[in-house]
N, CA, C, O and the ligand as a Tripos MOL2 file, in Angstrom:
@<TRIPOS>MOLECULE
protein
  313   311    79     0     0
PROTEIN
NO_CHARGES

@<TRIPOS>ATOM
      1 N          31.9380    1.7090    7.2800 N.3       1 MET1
      2 CA         30.5710    1.3330    6.8670 C.3       1 MET1
      3 C          29.6350    2.5330    7.0230 C.2       1 MET1
      4 O          29.6140    3.1920    8.0620 O.2       1 MET1
      5 N          28.9000    2.7870    6.0200 N.am      2 THR2
      6 CA         27.8550    3.7940    6.1380 C.3       2 THR2
      7 C          26.5700    3.1080    6.5800 C.2       2 THR2
      8 O          26.3730    1.9130    6.3600 O.2       2 THR2
      9 N          25.7240    3.8760    7.1920 N.am      3 SER3
     10 CA         24.4490    3.3010    7.5960 C.3       3 SER3
     11 C          23.3220    4.0890    6.9290 C.2       3 SER3
     12 O          22.7720    5.0240    7.5110 O.2       3 SER3
     13 N          23.0010    3.7070    5.7380 N.am      4 PRO4
     14 CA         21.9710    4.4470    5.0020 C.3       4 PRO4
     15 C          20.6080    4.2840    5.6540 C.2       4 PRO4
     16 O          20.2480    3.1950    6.1010 O.2       4 PRO4
     17 N          19.8530    5.3800    5.7050 N.am      5 SER5
     18 CA         18.5120    5.3000    6.2710 C.3       5 SER5
     19 C          17.5350    4.7930    5.2240 C.2       5 SER5
     20 O          16.4170    4.3870    5.5400 O.2       5 SER5
     21 N          17.9710    4.8230    3.9850 N.am      6 THR6
     22 CA         17.0960    4.3640    2.9110 C.3       6 THR6
     23 C          17.7020    3.1560    2.2280 C.2       6 THR6
     24 O          18.8700    3.1630    1.8400 O.2       6 THR6
     25 N          16.8990    2.1270    2.0890 N.am      7 ASP7
     26 CA         17.3420    0.9450    1.3680 C.3       7 ASP7
     27 C          16.5830    0.8800    0.0500 C.2       7 ASP7
     28 O          15.3830    0.6080    0.0340 O.2       7 ASP7
     29 N          17.2750    1.1260   -1.0490 N.am      8 PRO8
     30 CA         16.6050    1.1680   -2.3520 C.3       8 PRO8
     31 C          15.8440   -0.1220   -2.6470 C.2       8 PRO8
     32 O          14.8330   -0.1080   -3.3490 O.2       8 PRO8
     33 N          16.3300   -1.2210   -2.1130 N.am      9 TYR9
     34 CA         15.6810   -2.5040   -2.3470 C.3       9 TYR9
     35 C          14.2350   -2.4710   -1.8550 C.2       9 TYR9
     36 O          13.3190   -2.8910   -2.5620 O.2       9 TYR9
     37 N          14.0440   -1.9680   -0.6350 N.am     10 PHE10
     38 CA         12.6880   -1.9310   -0.0800 C.3      10 PHE10
     39 C          11.8320   -0.8810   -0.7700 C.2      10 PHE10
     40 O          10.6360   -1.0710   -0.9880 O.2      10 PHE10
     41 N          12.4740    0.2310   -1.1060 N.am     11 LEU11
     42 CA         11.7260    1.3060   -1.7540 C.3      11 LEU11
     43 C          11.2110    0.8470   -3.1160 C.2      11 LEU11
     44 O          10.0710    1.1280   -3.4830 O.2      11 LEU11
     45 N          12.0520    0.1440   -3.8540 N.am     12 VAL12
     46 CA         11.6280   -0.3590   -5.1640 C.3      12 VAL12
     47 C          10.5070   -1.3730   -5.0000 C.2      12 VAL12
     48 O           9.5420   -1.3700   -5.7630 O.2      12 VAL12
     49 N          10.6370   -2.2330   -4.0090 N.am     13 LYS13
     50 CA          9.5860   -3.2170   -3.7420 C.3      13 LYS13
     51 C           8.2650   -2.5190   -3.4390 C.2      13 LYS13
     52 O           7.2050   -2.9320   -3.9100 O.2      13 LYS13
     53 N           8.3470   -1.4520   -2.6430 N.am     14 ALA14
     54 CA          7.1500   -0.6990   -2.2750 C.3      14 ALA14
     55 C           6.5160   -0.0760   -3.5070 C.2      14 ALA14
     56 O           5.3000   -0.1350   -3.6890 O.2      14 ALA14
     57 N           7.3370    0.5140   -4.3430 N.am     15 GLN15
     58 CA          6.8020    1.2010   -5.5150 C.3      15 GLN15
     59 C           6.2210    0.2260   -6.5220 C.2      15 GLN15
     60 O           5.1940    0.4940   -7.1450 O.2      15 GLN15
     61 N           6.8920   -0.9110   -6.6750 N.am     16 VAL16
     62 CA          6.3940   -1.9120   -7.6200 C.3      16 VAL16
     63 C           5.0500   -2.4610   -7.1430 C.2      16 VAL16
     64 O           4.1280   -2.6550   -7.9350 O.2      16 VAL16
     65 N           4.9540   -2.7070   -5.8300 N.am     17 ARG17
     66 CA          3.7000   -3.2420   -5.2950 C.3      17 ARG17
     67 C           2.5710   -2.2310   -5.4560 C.2      17 ARG17
     68 O           1.4570   -2.5760   -5.8490 O.2      17 ARG17
     69 N           2.8870   -0.9700   -5.1430 N.am     18 ALA18
     70 CA          1.8650    0.0750   -5.2760 C.3      18 ALA18
     71 C           1.4180    0.1930   -6.7320 C.2      18 ALA18
     72 O           0.2290    0.3210   -7.0200 O.2      18 ALA18
     73 N           2.3690    0.1490   -7.6230 N.am     19 PHE19
     74 CA          2.0590    0.2830   -9.0480 C.3      19 PHE19
     75 C           1.1810   -0.8660   -9.5120 C.2      19 PHE19
     76 O           0.2650   -0.6660  -10.3100 O.2      19 PHE19
     77 N           1.4540   -2.0590   -9.0220 N.am     20 SER20
     78 CA          0.6790   -3.2260   -9.4350 C.3      20 SER20
     79 C          -0.7560   -3.1370   -8.9240 C.2      20 SER20
     80 O          -1.6490   -3.8010   -9.4490 O.2      20 SER20
     81 N          -0.9750   -2.3090   -7.8910 N.am     21 ARG21
     82 CA         -2.3280   -2.1070   -7.3630 C.3      21 ARG21
     83 C          -2.9870   -0.8780   -7.9750 C.2      21 ARG21
     84 O          -4.1230   -0.5420   -7.6390 O.2      21 ARG21
     85 N          -2.2710   -0.2090   -8.8750 N.am     22 GLY22
     86 CA         -2.8260    0.9750   -9.5060 C.3      22 GLY22
     87 C          -2.6190    2.2340   -8.6920 C.2      22 GLY22
     88 O          -3.2080    3.2700   -9.0020 O.2      22 GLY22
     89 N          -1.7990    2.1690   -7.6620 N.am     23 GLY23
     90 CA         -1.5570    3.3400   -6.8180 C.3      23 GLY23
     91 C          -0.0900    3.7140   -6.8370 C.2      23 GLY23
     92 O           0.6670    3.3020   -7.7160 O.2      23 GLY23
     93 N           0.2940    4.5070   -5.8440 N.am     24 VAL24
     94 CA          1.6880    4.9010   -5.7380 C.3      24 VAL24
     95 C           2.1350    4.8760   -4.2830 C.2      24 VAL24
     96 O           1.3340    5.0250   -3.3610 O.2      24 VAL24
     97 N           3.4280    4.6850   -4.1070 N.am     25 CYS25
     98 CA          4.0320    4.8430   -2.7880 C.3      25 CYS25
     99 C           4.5650    6.2660   -2.7230 C.2      25 CYS25
    100 O           5.4250    6.6510   -3.5160 O.2      25 CYS25
    101 N           4.0510    7.0470   -1.7760 N.am     26 LEU26
    102 CA          4.3980    8.4660   -1.7110 C.3      26 LEU26
    103 C           5.6960    8.7050   -0.9530 C.2      26 LEU26
    104 O           6.2960    9.7730   -1.0740 O.2      26 LEU26
    105 N           6.1330    7.7230   -0.1740 N.am     27 SER27
    106 CA          7.3490    7.9100    0.6080 C.3      27 SER27
    107 C           8.5740    7.7730   -0.2800 C.2      27 SER27
    108 O           8.6070    6.9730   -1.2150 O.2      27 SER27
    109 N           9.5790    8.5800    0.0410 N.am     28 SER28
    110 CA         10.7910    8.5420   -0.7700 C.3      28 SER28
    111 C          11.9350    7.8830   -0.0320 C.2      28 SER28
    112 O          13.0430    7.7800   -0.5590 O.2      28 SER28
    113 N          11.6720    7.4300    1.1990 N.am     29 ASP29
    114 CA         12.7080    6.6500    1.8540 C.3      29 ASP29
    115 C          12.0820    5.5470    2.6900 C.2      29 ASP29
    116 O          10.9920    5.6880    3.2440 O.2      29 ASP29
    117 N          12.8070    4.4540    2.7590 N.am     30 CYS30
    118 CA         12.3330    3.2800    3.4660 C.3      30 CYS30
    119 C          13.5350    2.4290    3.7990 C.2      30 CYS30
    120 O          14.3320    2.0950    2.9230 O.2      30 CYS30
    121 N          13.6660    2.0760    5.0680 N.am     31 SER31
    122 CA         14.8510    1.3180    5.4570 C.3      31 SER31
    123 C          14.5280   -0.1340    5.7750 C.2      31 SER31
    124 O          15.4270   -0.9240    6.0620 O.2      31 SER31
    125 N          13.2490   -0.4900    5.7260 N.am     32 GLY32
    126 CA         12.9070   -1.8800    6.0250 C.3      32 GLY32
    127 C          11.4150   -2.1180    5.9560 C.2      32 GLY32
    128 O          10.6290   -1.1860    5.7860 O.2      32 GLY32
    129 N          11.0310   -3.3850    6.0920 N.am     33 ALA33
    130 CA          9.6350   -3.7660    5.9380 C.3      33 ALA33
    131 C           8.7590   -3.2450    7.0640 C.2      33 ALA33
    132 O           7.5360   -3.2030    6.9260 O.2      33 ALA33
    133 N           9.3690   -2.8440    8.1870 N.am     34 ASP34
    134 CA          8.5780   -2.3510    9.3160 C.3      34 ASP34
    135 C           8.3040   -0.8550    9.2240 C.2      34 ASP34
    136 O           7.5720   -0.2990   10.0430 O.2      34 ASP34
    137 N           8.8870   -0.2140    8.2360 N.am     35 ASP35
    138 CA          8.7110    1.2270    8.1070 C.3      35 ASP35
    139 C           7.2840    1.5830    7.7220 C.2      35 ASP35
    140 O           6.6580    0.9140    6.9000 O.2      35 ASP35
    141 N           6.7830    2.6520    8.3350 N.am     36 LEU36
    142 CA          5.4800    3.1880    7.9480 C.3      36 LEU36
    143 C           5.6750    4.0610    6.7200 C.2      36 LEU36
    144 O           6.4160    5.0440    6.7500 O.2      36 LEU36
    145 N           5.0040    3.6920    5.6460 N.am     37 LEU37
    146 CA          5.1190    4.4770    4.4190 C.3      37 LEU37
    147 C           3.7930    5.1390    4.1060 C.2      37 LEU37
    148 O           2.7390    4.7070    4.5720 O.2      37 LEU37
    149 N           3.8630    6.1910    3.3120 N.am     38 ASN38
    150 CA          2.6500    6.8590    2.8420 C.3      38 ASN38
    151 C           2.2640    6.2770    1.4900 C.2      38 ASN38
    152 O           3.0930    6.1280    0.5920 O.2      38 ASN38
    153 N           0.9920    5.9550    1.3740 N.am     39 TRP39
    154 CA          0.5080    5.3390    0.1420 C.3      39 TRP39
    155 C          -0.6600    6.1190   -0.4230 C.2      39 TRP39
    156 O          -1.3640    6.8290    0.2950 O.2      39 TRP39
    157 N          -0.8490    5.9760   -1.7060 N.am     40 SER40
    158 CA         -2.0330    6.5410   -2.3370 C.3      40 SER40
    159 C          -2.5780    5.4990   -3.3000 C.2      40 SER40
    160 O          -1.8320    4.9290   -4.0970 O.2      40 SER40
    161 N          -3.8910    5.2510   -3.2250 N.am     41 CYS41
    162 CA         -4.4770    4.2360   -4.0860 C.3      41 CYS41
    163 C          -4.9330    4.8750   -5.3880 C.2      41 CYS41
    164 O          -4.7630    6.0770   -5.5930 O.2      41 CYS41
    165 N          -5.5070    4.0730   -6.2550 N.am     42 GLN42
    166 CA         -5.9050    4.5880   -7.5650 C.3      42 GLN42
    167 C          -7.0360    5.6020   -7.4710 C.2      42 GLN42
    168 O          -7.2830    6.3420   -8.4240 O.2      42 GLN42
    169 N          -7.7310    5.6460   -6.3280 N.am     43 HIS43
    170 CA         -8.8200    6.6050   -6.1630 C.3      43 HIS43
    171 C          -8.3630    7.8550   -5.4170 C.2      43 HIS43
    172 O          -9.1660    8.7420   -5.1290 O.2      43 HIS43
    173 N          -7.0870    7.9180   -5.1120 N.am     44 GLY44
    174 CA         -6.5620    9.1210   -4.4790 C.3      44 GLY44
    175 C          -6.6230    9.1110   -2.9610 C.2      44 GLY44
    176 O          -6.2560   10.1030   -2.3300 O.2      44 GLY44
    177 N          -7.0720    8.0240   -2.3590 N.am     45 HIS45
    178 CA         -7.0450    7.9340   -0.8960 C.3      45 HIS45
    179 C          -5.5960    7.8240   -0.4490 C.2      45 HIS45
    180 O          -4.7730    7.1800   -1.0990 O.2      45 HIS45
    181 N          -5.3040    8.4680    0.6770 N.am     46 GLN46
    182 CA         -3.9470    8.3820    1.2010 C.3      46 GLN46
    183 C          -3.9900    7.8500    2.6180 C.2      46 GLN46
    184 O          -4.8810    8.1900    3.3970 O.2      46 GLN46
    185 N          -3.0480    7.0380    2.9370 N.am     47 TRP47
    186 CA         -2.9870    6.4570    4.2800 C.3      47 TRP47
    187 C          -1.5610    5.9970    4.5600 C.2      47 TRP47
    188 O          -0.6950    6.0170    3.6850 O.2      47 TRP47
    189 N          -1.3420    5.5770    5.8250 N.am     48 GLN48
    190 CA         -0.0310    5.0700    6.2050 C.3      48 GLN48
    191 C          -0.1400    3.5950    6.5340 C.2      48 GLN48
    192 O          -1.0870    3.1530    7.1840 O.2      48 GLN48
    193 N           0.8280    2.8570    6.0820 N.am     49 GLU49
    194 CA          0.8430    1.4300    6.3730 C.3      49 GLU49
    195 C           2.2780    0.9330    6.3260 C.2      49 GLU49
    196 O           3.1230    1.4790    5.6160 O.2      49 GLU49
    197 N           2.5340   -0.1250    7.1040 N.am     50 GLN50
    198 CA          3.8610   -0.7230    7.0490 C.3      50 GLN50
    199 C           4.0760   -1.4120    5.7140 C.2      50 GLN50
    200 O           3.1760   -2.0500    5.1670 O.2      50 GLN50
    201 N           5.2710   -1.2690    5.2120 N.am     51 LEU51
    202 CA          5.5870   -1.8870    3.9310 C.3      51 LEU51
    203 C           5.3290   -3.3890    3.9770 C.2      51 LEU51
    204 O           4.7800   -3.9610    3.0360 O.2      51 LEU51
    205 N           5.7270   -4.0220    5.0770 N.am     52 GLY52
    206 CA          5.5730   -5.4760    5.1780 C.3      52 GLY52
    207 C           4.1280   -5.9110    5.0260 C.2      52 GLY52
    208 O           3.8460   -6.9480    4.4260 O.2      52 GLY52
    209 N           3.2000   -5.1100    5.5780 N.am     53 LYS53
    210 CA          1.7880   -5.4700    5.4880 C.3      53 LYS53
    211 C           1.2760   -5.3210    4.0640 C.2      53 LYS53
    212 O           0.4820   -6.1310    3.5850 O.2      53 LYS53
    213 N           1.7400   -4.2790    3.4020 N.am     54 VAL54
    214 CA          1.3160   -4.0800    2.0160 C.3      54 VAL54
    215 C           1.8420   -5.2120    1.1430 C.2      54 VAL54
    216 O           1.1540   -5.6870    0.2400 O.2      54 VAL54
    217 N           3.0640   -5.6340    1.4240 N.am     55 LEU55
    218 CA          3.6350   -6.7260    0.6360 C.3      55 LEU55
    219 C           2.8810   -8.0320    0.8820 C.2      55 LEU55
    220 O           2.8860   -8.9350    0.0460 O.2      55 LEU55
    221 N           2.2320   -8.1150    2.0510 N.am     56 ARG56
    222 CA          1.4590   -9.3320    2.3390 C.3      56 ARG56
    223 C           0.0160   -9.2210    1.8700 C.2      56 ARG56
    224 O          -0.7960  -10.1070    2.1380 O.2      56 ARG56
    225 N          -0.3080   -8.1380    1.1710 N.am     57 GLY57
    226 CA         -1.6340   -8.0580    0.5740 C.3      57 GLY57
    227 C          -2.5280   -6.9570    1.1030 C.2      57 GLY57
    228 O          -3.6290   -6.7540    0.5910 O.2      57 GLY57
    229 N          -2.0670   -6.2340    2.1330 N.am     58 LYS58
    230 CA         -2.8750   -5.1350    2.6700 C.3      58 LYS58
    231 C          -2.8710   -3.9860    1.6810 C.2      58 LYS58
    232 O          -1.8420   -3.6840    1.0760 O.2      58 LYS58
    233 N          -4.0210   -3.3440    1.5160 N.am     59 TRP59
    234 CA         -4.0830   -2.1950    0.6330 C.3      59 TRP59
    235 C          -5.0430   -1.1700    1.1980 C.2      59 TRP59
    236 O          -5.3620   -1.2190    2.3860 O.2      59 TRP59
    237 N          -5.5020   -0.2620    0.3940 N.am     60 CYS60
    238 CA         -6.2440    0.9140    0.8570 C.3      60 CYS60
    239 C          -7.4090    0.5580    1.7880 C.2      60 CYS60
    240 O          -8.3350   -0.1420    1.3770 O.2      60 CYS60
    241 N          -7.3710    1.0330    3.0400 N.am     61 PRO61
    242 CA         -8.4520    0.7350    3.9910 C.3      61 PRO61
    243 C          -9.7650    1.4010    3.5940 C.2      61 PRO61
    244 O         -10.8410    0.8680    3.8690 O.2      61 PRO61
    245 N          -9.6820    2.5440    2.9580 N.am     62 THR62
    246 CA        -10.9080    3.2380    2.5420 C.3      62 THR62
    247 C         -11.6250    2.4500    1.4500 C.2      62 THR62
    248 O         -12.8410    2.2700    1.5060 O.2      62 THR62
    249 N         -10.8710    1.9800    0.4600 N.am     63 CYS63
    250 CA        -11.4650    1.1730   -0.6090 C.3      63 CYS63
    251 C         -12.0140   -0.1290   -0.0260 C.2      63 CYS63
    252 O         -13.0550   -0.6280   -0.4530 O.2      63 CYS63
    253 N         -11.2950   -0.6630    0.9510 N.am     64 GLU64
    254 CA        -11.7190   -1.9130    1.5670 C.3      64 GLU64
    255 C         -13.1040   -1.7390    2.2020 C.2      64 GLU64
    256 O         -13.9830   -2.5860    2.0470 O.2      64 GLU64
    257 N         -13.2770   -0.6290    2.9150 N.am     65 GLN65
    258 CA        -14.5640   -0.3600    3.5560 C.3      65 GLN65
    259 C         -15.6560   -0.1590    2.5200 C.2      65 GLN65
    260 O         -16.7740   -0.6510    2.6770 O.2      65 GLN65
    261 N         -15.3290    0.5620    1.4680 N.am     66 GLN66
    262 CA        -16.3370    0.8240    0.4440 C.3      66 GLN66
    263 C         -16.7320   -0.4560   -0.2740 C.2      66 GLN66
    264 O         -17.8900   -0.6430   -0.6450 O.2      66 GLN66
    265 N         -15.7570   -1.3290   -0.4640 N.am     67 GLN67
    266 CA        -16.0770   -2.5970   -1.1130 C.3      67 GLN67
    267 C         -16.9460   -3.4530   -0.2130 C.2      67 GLN67
    268 O         -17.7960   -4.2090   -0.6820 O.2      67 GLN67
    269 N         -16.7180   -3.3240    1.0990 N.am     68 ALA68
    270 CA        -17.5270   -4.0990    2.0270 C.3      68 ALA68
    271 C         -18.9700   -3.6210    1.9950 C.2      68 ALA68
    272 O         -19.9060   -4.4080    2.1390 O.2      68 ALA68
    273 N         -19.1360   -2.2880    1.7980 N.am     69 LYS69
    274 CA        -20.4860   -1.7410    1.7360 C.3      69 LYS69
    275 C         -21.1260   -2.0000    0.3820 C.2      69 LYS69
    276 O         -22.3060   -2.3390    0.2880 O.2      69 LYS69
    277 N         -20.3260   -1.8340   -0.6600 N.am     70 ASN70
    278 CA        -20.8390   -2.0150   -2.0180 C.3      70 ASN70
    279 C         -20.0090   -3.0460   -2.7620 C.2      70 ASN70
    280 O         -19.0970   -2.6850   -3.5060 O.2      70 ASN70
    281 N         -20.3050   -4.2960   -2.5780 N.am     71 PRO71
    282 CA        -19.5270   -5.3300   -3.2460 C.3      71 PRO71
    283 C         -19.6160   -5.1800   -4.7530 C.2      71 PRO71
    284 O         -20.6950   -4.9220   -5.2860 O.2      71 PRO71
    285 N         -18.5030   -5.3360   -5.4430 N.am     72 PRO72
    286 CA        -18.4870   -5.1710   -6.8940 C.3      72 PRO72
    287 C         -19.3650   -6.1990   -7.6100 C.2      72 PRO72
    288 O         -19.9530   -5.9030   -8.6500 O.2      72 PRO72
    289 N         -19.4470   -7.3850   -7.0590 N.am     73 THR73
    290 CA        -20.3200   -8.3830   -7.6690 C.3      73 THR73
    291 C         -21.5430   -8.5510   -6.7770 C.2      73 THR73
    292 O         -21.4310   -8.6920   -5.5590 O.2      73 THR73
    293 N         -22.6730   -8.5330   -7.3900 N.am     74 ARG74
    294 CA        -23.8990   -8.6370   -6.6150 C.3      74 ARG74
    295 C         -24.2280  -10.0670   -6.2470 C.2      74 ARG74
    296 O         -24.2790  -10.9620   -7.0910 O.2      74 ARG74
    297 N         -24.4460  -10.2460   -4.9760 N.am     75 HIS75
    298 CA        -24.8900  -11.5610   -4.5320 C.3      75 HIS75
    299 C         -26.3810  -11.5090   -4.2490 C.2      75 HIS75
    300 O         -26.8970  -10.5460   -3.6810 O.2      75 HIS75
    301 N         -27.0160  -12.5060   -4.6360 N.am     76 ARG76
    302 CA        -28.4550  -12.5320   -4.3990 C.3      76 ARG76
    303 C         -28.7220  -12.7880   -2.9260 C.2      76 ARG76
    304 O         -28.2040  -13.7460   -2.3530 O.2      76 ARG76
    305 N         -29.5130  -11.9490   -2.3260 N.am     77 ARG77
    306 CA        -29.8220  -12.1320   -0.9150 C.3      77 ARG77
    307 C         -31.3060  -12.3700   -0.7330 C.2      77 ARG77
    308 O         -32.1350  -11.9010   -1.5140 O.2      77 ARG77
    309 N         -31.6110  -13.0910    0.2920 N.am     78 ARG78
    310 CA        -33.0290  -13.3300    0.5630 C.3      78 ARG78
    311 C         -33.4860  -12.4230    1.6820 C.2      78 ARG78
    312 O         -34.6540  -12.4630    2.0710 O.2      78 ARG78
    313 ZN         -8.6620    3.7870   -1.8490 Zn       79 ZN79
@<TRIPOS>BOND
     1     1     2 1
     2     2     3 1
     3     3     4 2
     4     3     5 am
     5     5     6 1
     6     6     7 1
     7     7     8 2
     8     7     9 am
     9     9    10 1
    10    10    11 1
    11    11    12 2
    12    11    13 am
    13    13    14 1
    14    14    15 1
    15    15    16 2
    16    15    17 am
    17    17    18 1
    18    18    19 1
    19    19    20 2
    20    19    21 am
    21    21    22 1
    22    22    23 1
    23    23    24 2
    24    23    25 am
    25    25    26 1
    26    26    27 1
    27    27    28 2
    28    27    29 am
    29    29    30 1
    30    30    31 1
    31    31    32 2
    32    31    33 am
    33    33    34 1
    34    34    35 1
    35    35    36 2
    36    35    37 am
    37    37    38 1
    38    38    39 1
    39    39    40 2
    40    39    41 am
    41    41    42 1
    42    42    43 1
    43    43    44 2
    44    43    45 am
    45    45    46 1
    46    46    47 1
    47    47    48 2
    48    47    49 am
    49    49    50 1
    50    50    51 1
    51    51    52 2
    52    51    53 am
    53    53    54 1
    54    54    55 1
    55    55    56 2
    56    55    57 am
    57    57    58 1
    58    58    59 1
    59    59    60 2
    60    59    61 am
    61    61    62 1
    62    62    63 1
    63    63    64 2
    64    63    65 am
    65    65    66 1
    66    66    67 1
    67    67    68 2
    68    67    69 am
    69    69    70 1
    70    70    71 1
    71    71    72 2
    72    71    73 am
    73    73    74 1
    74    74    75 1
    75    75    76 2
    76    75    77 am
    77    77    78 1
    78    78    79 1
    79    79    80 2
    80    79    81 am
    81    81    82 1
    82    82    83 1
    83    83    84 2
    84    83    85 am
    85    85    86 1
    86    86    87 1
    87    87    88 2
    88    87    89 am
    89    89    90 1
    90    90    91 1
    91    91    92 2
    92    91    93 am
    93    93    94 1
    94    94    95 1
    95    95    96 2
    96    95    97 am
    97    97    98 1
    98    98    99 1
    99    99   100 2
   100    99   101 am
   101   101   102 1
   102   102   103 1
   103   103   104 2
   104   103   105 am
   105   105   106 1
   106   106   107 1
   107   107   108 2
   108   107   109 am
   109   109   110 1
   110   110   111 1
   111   111   112 2
   112   111   113 am
   113   113   114 1
   114   114   115 1
   115   115   116 2
   116   115   117 am
   117   117   118 1
   118   118   119 1
   119   119   120 2
   120   119   121 am
   121   121   122 1
   122   122   123 1
   123   123   124 2
   124   123   125 am
   125   125   126 1
   126   126   127 1
   127   127   128 2
   128   127   129 am
   129   129   130 1
   130   130   131 1
   131   131   132 2
   132   131   133 am
   133   133   134 1
   134   134   135 1
   135   135   136 2
   136   135   137 am
   137   137   138 1
   138   138   139 1
   139   139   140 2
   140   139   141 am
   141   141   142 1
   142   142   143 1
   143   143   144 2
   144   143   145 am
   145   145   146 1
   146   146   147 1
   147   147   148 2
   148   147   149 am
   149   149   150 1
   150   150   151 1
   151   151   152 2
   152   151   153 am
   153   153   154 1
   154   154   155 1
   155   155   156 2
   156   155   157 am
   157   157   158 1
   158   158   159 1
   159   159   160 2
   160   159   161 am
   161   161   162 1
   162   162   163 1
   163   163   164 2
   164   163   165 am
   165   165   166 1
   166   166   167 1
   167   167   168 2
   168   167   169 am
   169   169   170 1
   170   170   171 1
   171   171   172 2
   172   171   173 am
   173   173   174 1
   174   174   175 1
   175   175   176 2
   176   175   177 am
   177   177   178 1
   178   178   179 1
   179   179   180 2
   180   179   181 am
   181   181   182 1
   182   182   183 1
   183   183   184 2
   184   183   185 am
   185   185   186 1
   186   186   187 1
   187   187   188 2
   188   187   189 am
   189   189   190 1
   190   190   191 1
   191   191   192 2
   192   191   193 am
   193   193   194 1
   194   194   195 1
   195   195   196 2
   196   195   197 am
   197   197   198 1
   198   198   199 1
   199   199   200 2
   200   199   201 am
   201   201   202 1
   202   202   203 1
   203   203   204 2
   204   203   205 am
   205   205   206 1
   206   206   207 1
   207   207   208 2
   208   207   209 am
   209   209   210 1
   210   210   211 1
   211   211   212 2
   212   211   213 am
   213   213   214 1
   214   214   215 1
   215   215   216 2
   216   215   217 am
   217   217   218 1
   218   218   219 1
   219   219   220 2
   220   219   221 am
   221   221   222 1
   222   222   223 1
   223   223   224 2
   224   223   225 am
   225   225   226 1
   226   226   227 1
   227   227   228 2
   228   227   229 am
   229   229   230 1
   230   230   231 1
   231   231   232 2
   232   231   233 am
   233   233   234 1
   234   234   235 1
   235   235   236 2
   236   235   237 am
   237   237   238 1
   238   238   239 1
   239   239   240 2
   240   239   241 am
   241   241   242 1
   242   242   243 1
   243   243   244 2
   244   243   245 am
   245   245   246 1
   246   246   247 1
   247   247   248 2
   248   247   249 am
   249   249   250 1
   250   250   251 1
   251   251   252 2
   252   251   253 am
   253   253   254 1
   254   254   255 1
   255   255   256 2
   256   255   257 am
   257   257   258 1
   258   258   259 1
   259   259   260 2
   260   259   261 am
   261   261   262 1
   262   262   263 1
   263   263   264 2
   264   263   265 am
   265   265   266 1
   266   266   267 1
   267   267   268 2
   268   267   269 am
   269   269   270 1
   270   270   271 1
   271   271   272 2
   272   271   273 am
   273   273   274 1
   274   274   275 1
   275   275   276 2
   276   275   277 am
   277   277   278 1
   278   278   279 1
   279   279   280 2
   280   279   281 am
   281   281   282 1
   282   282   283 1
   283   283   284 2
   284   283   285 am
   285   285   286 1
   286   286   287 1
   287   287   288 2
   288   287   289 am
   289   289   290 1
   290   290   291 1
   291   291   292 2
   292   291   293 am
   293   293   294 1
   294   294   295 1
   295   295   296 2
   296   295   297 am
   297   297   298 1
   298   298   299 1
   299   299   300 2
   300   299   301 am
   301   301   302 1
   302   302   303 1
   303   303   304 2
   304   303   305 am
   305   305   306 1
   306   306   307 1
   307   307   308 2
   308   307   309 am
   309   309   310 1
   310   310   311 1
   311   311   312 2
@<TRIPOS>SUBSTRUCTURE
     1 MET1         2 RESIDUE 1 A MET
     2 THR2         6 RESIDUE 1 A THR
     3 SER3        10 RESIDUE 1 A SER
     4 PRO4        14 RESIDUE 1 A PRO
     5 SER5        18 RESIDUE 1 A SER
     6 THR6        22 RESIDUE 1 A THR
     7 ASP7        26 RESIDUE 1 A ASP
     8 PRO8        30 RESIDUE 1 A PRO
     9 TYR9        34 RESIDUE 1 A TYR
    10 PHE10       38 RESIDUE 1 A PHE
    11 LEU11       42 RESIDUE 1 A LEU
    12 VAL12       46 RESIDUE 1 A VAL
    13 LYS13       50 RESIDUE 1 A LYS
    14 ALA14       54 RESIDUE 1 A ALA
    15 GLN15       58 RESIDUE 1 A GLN
    16 VAL16       62 RESIDUE 1 A VAL
    17 ARG17       66 RESIDUE 1 A ARG
    18 ALA18       70 RESIDUE 1 A ALA
    19 PHE19       74 RESIDUE 1 A PHE
    20 SER20       78 RESIDUE 1 A SER
    21 ARG21       82 RESIDUE 1 A ARG
    22 GLY22       86 RESIDUE 1 A GLY
    23 GLY23       90 RESIDUE 1 A GLY
    24 VAL24       94 RESIDUE 1 A VAL
    25 CYS25       98 RESIDUE 1 A CYS
    26 LEU26      102 RESIDUE 1 A LEU
    27 SER27      106 RESIDUE 1 A SER
    28 SER28      110 RESIDUE 1 A SER
    29 ASP29      114 RESIDUE 1 A ASP
    30 CYS30      118 RESIDUE 1 A CYS
    31 SER31      122 RESIDUE 1 A SER
    32 GLY32      126 RESIDUE 1 A GLY
    33 ALA33      130 RESIDUE 1 A ALA
    34 ASP34      134 RESIDUE 1 A ASP
    35 ASP35      138 RESIDUE 1 A ASP
    36 LEU36      142 RESIDUE 1 A LEU
    37 LEU37      146 RESIDUE 1 A LEU
    38 ASN38      150 RESIDUE 1 A ASN
    39 TRP39      154 RESIDUE 1 A TRP
    40 SER40      158 RESIDUE 1 A SER
    41 CYS41      162 RESIDUE 1 A CYS
    42 GLN42      166 RESIDUE 1 A GLN
    43 HIS43      170 RESIDUE 1 A HIS
    44 GLY44      174 RESIDUE 1 A GLY
    45 HIS45      178 RESIDUE 1 A HIS
    46 GLN46      182 RESIDUE 1 A GLN
    47 TRP47      186 RESIDUE 1 A TRP
    48 GLN48      190 RESIDUE 1 A GLN
    49 GLU49      194 RESIDUE 1 A GLU
    50 GLN50      198 RESIDUE 1 A GLN
    51 LEU51      202 RESIDUE 1 A LEU
    52 GLY52      206 RESIDUE 1 A GLY
    53 LYS53      210 RESIDUE 1 A LYS
    54 VAL54      214 RESIDUE 1 A VAL
    55 LEU55      218 RESIDUE 1 A LEU
    56 ARG56      222 RESIDUE 1 A ARG
    57 GLY57      226 RESIDUE 1 A GLY
    58 LYS58      230 RESIDUE 1 A LYS
    59 TRP59      234 RESIDUE 1 A TRP
    60 CYS60      238 RESIDUE 1 A CYS
    61 PRO61      242 RESIDUE 1 A PRO
    62 THR62      246 RESIDUE 1 A THR
    63 CYS63      250 RESIDUE 1 A CYS
    64 GLU64      254 RESIDUE 1 A GLU
    65 GLN65      258 RESIDUE 1 A GLN
    66 GLN66      262 RESIDUE 1 A GLN
    67 GLN67      266 RESIDUE 1 A GLN
    68 ALA68      270 RESIDUE 1 A ALA
    69 LYS69      274 RESIDUE 1 A LYS
    70 ASN70      278 RESIDUE 1 A ASN
    71 PRO71      282 RESIDUE 1 A PRO
    72 PRO72      286 RESIDUE 1 A PRO
    73 THR73      290 RESIDUE 1 A THR
    74 ARG74      294 RESIDUE 1 A ARG
    75 HIS75      298 RESIDUE 1 A HIS
    76 ARG76      302 RESIDUE 1 A ARG
    77 ARG77      306 RESIDUE 1 A ARG
    78 ARG78      310 RESIDUE 1 A ARG
    79 ZN79       313 GROUP 0 **** ****
């Protein structure tokens, strides 16, 4: 039995998820959902996150902060 450090199944999942968010997965190896991968969002921000968290909906923390400051849809405030 070989013990590959990279599981193509997880890597493909990572890349597909990144692509669906308009970004890319910069890591070229991944052996499981707990692996820390390098990501880049559509705005070019780069960060590290576990694959499992990204698959559960986590995405670029920088964009998240900016959206919190500048919500895309304006809510009327009093
Ligand atoms: Zn971003």
